[in-house]
N, C-alpha and C positions, 0 to 999 in steps of 0.2 A: 418703456424703460430705457431704451437706447438714448444716449446723448450724442450720437453721431451727427444728427441734424444741427445741434448747437455748435459742435466742433467745425462742421463744414461752413457754417455761417461765420464763425470766429476767424477762420483762415481763408475765407473767400474761395472755397472749393466748389467745383461745378458738378461733381458726381461722387457716388460712393466708391467707384473704382479709383478715383484720384485720392480719396481718403485712405483706401487700403495701401496704395503705393506710399503715401506719406507715413502711414503707420509703420510699415516695414523699414523705411528709411530712418525713422526715429530711433530704431533699435541699434543702428550702426554707430559704433563709437561710444555707446552708453558706459561700458566698463572703463573705457579710457578716460572719460570725464571724472569718474570716481577716483581712479588711481592718479589723476593729475596733481592731487594735493594730499597732504596729510589729513586724514579724517578721524583723528583720535580724540577730538574734543566735541562737545555738543554743538558749539558754534560752527565748526568746520563741517560737521555732518549735516546740520540744517542748511548750510549754504549750498550744499550739493543740489538740493531740490529747487534752488533758484537759478541754477546754472543750466538747466535743460527743461524741455517741455514734454519729455517722453511719457510721463505719467498721464498726461491728457490723452495722448494717442492710445496708450495701452488700455486705460480704463474705459475709454469709449469703445474700443474694439471688444473688450470683455463684456461690456454692457449689452452687446448684441449677440455675441458668438459663444460665450462660455456658460454652460448650464450651471456649473457649481457657483460661479460668480453671481448669476441671476438668482439662484436659490437663496443665498444669504440676504439679498435685497428683499425678496418676497417674504422671507421669514421675519425680517424687521417690520415690513408693512403689516403683516398679520398680527404681530404683537401690538403695534401701535393701534390698529383697528380694534382688537379685542379689549385693550385697556382704555380705549377712547381717549387717547393721549391728546391733551390740548396744546402741549408745548414739547417739542422734541429737540434734542441736541445731537448732532452727528460730529463727534470729536475725532480728529484725524480724518477729515472728510475726503481728502484726495480731490479728484475732479468733480465730485458732487453727484455721483450717479444716484446714490440712495436719497440724498436731499431733494434732488430734482423729481424723483419718482414720488416721494411722500408729498411734495408740494403739489404735484398734479392730482393727488388724492385728497387735497384740501387740508393737509396738516400744516400747522405753523412750525416752521423749521429754522433753527439756528445751526450754523456750521462753525467749526473751529479748526484751524490748521496753522502750521508754521508759514512764514512768508515764502511764497513760491509762485511759480507761473500758474499752477493749478488754482490757487486761491484767487489770483487776479482774474483768471478765466471765469470762475464762479461769480465773482463780483460784477463782471461785465455782462455775463450771459444769463444769469439766473436771478430772478427777483425774489430772493429769500428774505426772511425776516431780519436776520443778522448774519454777517460773515466776520467772525472774530479771528484776530491774529494771535496765535499762541507765541507769547514771549514772556520775559521776566515780569512784565507789567500786567499781564492778564490775570484778573481775578474773576472767577466764575461766580455768578449770582447764587446766593444761598437758597437752597430748597425751592428751585424755580421750575425744574423740568419734571414731566411725568414719565419721560422715556429718554434714556441716553444710550447711544450706541458708540462703540469704539472697536472698529472692525479691521483687523489686519494692519494695525497702526502702532500699537503700544510696544510691540517687539522691536521697533526701530528707535526707541527712546533710551535714554540713560537712566531714567528714574520712574519706572512704571508704577511702583508702589505709591509714590507721592502723587502722581497723576491720578491714580485710581481713588485715592482718598479725597482729592479735590472734586472729582466727578461725583462720588457718592455724596459729598457735602452739598453739591448743587442739585441733587435729586430729591424730589419730594418724598415724604413718608409713603410707603407702599408703591413707590415708583419702580420702574423696571430698568435694569442695567443689562445690556446685551454686549458681551465682549467676545472677540476672537483674538486670542493670544497664543499663537502657535508655539508648540514646544519644539526646539531645534537642538540638534547635537552638532558637535564640532570634531573634526578629525585633526590629526597632527599637521596635515598639510593644508589646513584651511587658509583661505586667502584673506587679504586685508579687509575686503568688504564684509566678511563674516565677523571680524573681530569687534566691530563697534556694537554688535548686538549681544555680546557676551554678558555685559552688565545687566541687560534686561533679563536675560535667561536666568541669571543668578537670583534676581528678585521675583521670578515667576512664582515659586512656591509661596513666598511671603505675600504676594499680591492676592492669590486665591485664598490663603489662610485669613487674610484681613476681610475679604468679601464674605467668607463664611461666618465671621464673627459679627458682622453688622447687617447681614442680609440673609434671607432664606434662599438657599440654592435650589432653584427650580430645575435647571439642567446643569449637571456638573461642568464646571469651568466654562460656562457659556451664558446662562441666563440667571439673573438674581433679582429678588424683590427686596427693597430696602425696608427694614423693620421700623 
């Protein structure tokens, strides 16, 4: 499941010890990059993910070392296996940990994410079926996928309900949608990094209400089957 070997190859590292050092270094100054610009628009927020490669290091580290992270990857794999999914889409794929694992298990996998260093890493290091760039021109194919995942990504967007509608439209009848959309709360002294997710949180109830209208809810606020 670990993508650390791919990251080591990508950055020409000689050992996992060197990887760990680079991982910890990648965390230095991360918040400073965020606060270096106004992030109040979708364009400015999306640009942030092209200004650093910390997500590659973080997700590679988690793919080897964090049980809860690996658990959600395994859950997706077992769903895909049970459903005999012929075509899978990982929307908001990050550094491609899930996609890489499913590909190793012989699934046909598409990924989609905003322009970022992580997406370029995937294109260079993973031989996936398609790596789609999420932008205003992206139109997902209609009723194409047997299984769509959107894991810990949609809470970082400005329009989760619209995105969810597009994803369900791209799912085949009886297909499975696996979403992780954390519920977050905000204090009076919240920082600027929190503010850009407030719109997503406002749409969170609407998003799950929509899913219940068009899907059978198999696991509340997590797994849905399209009717």
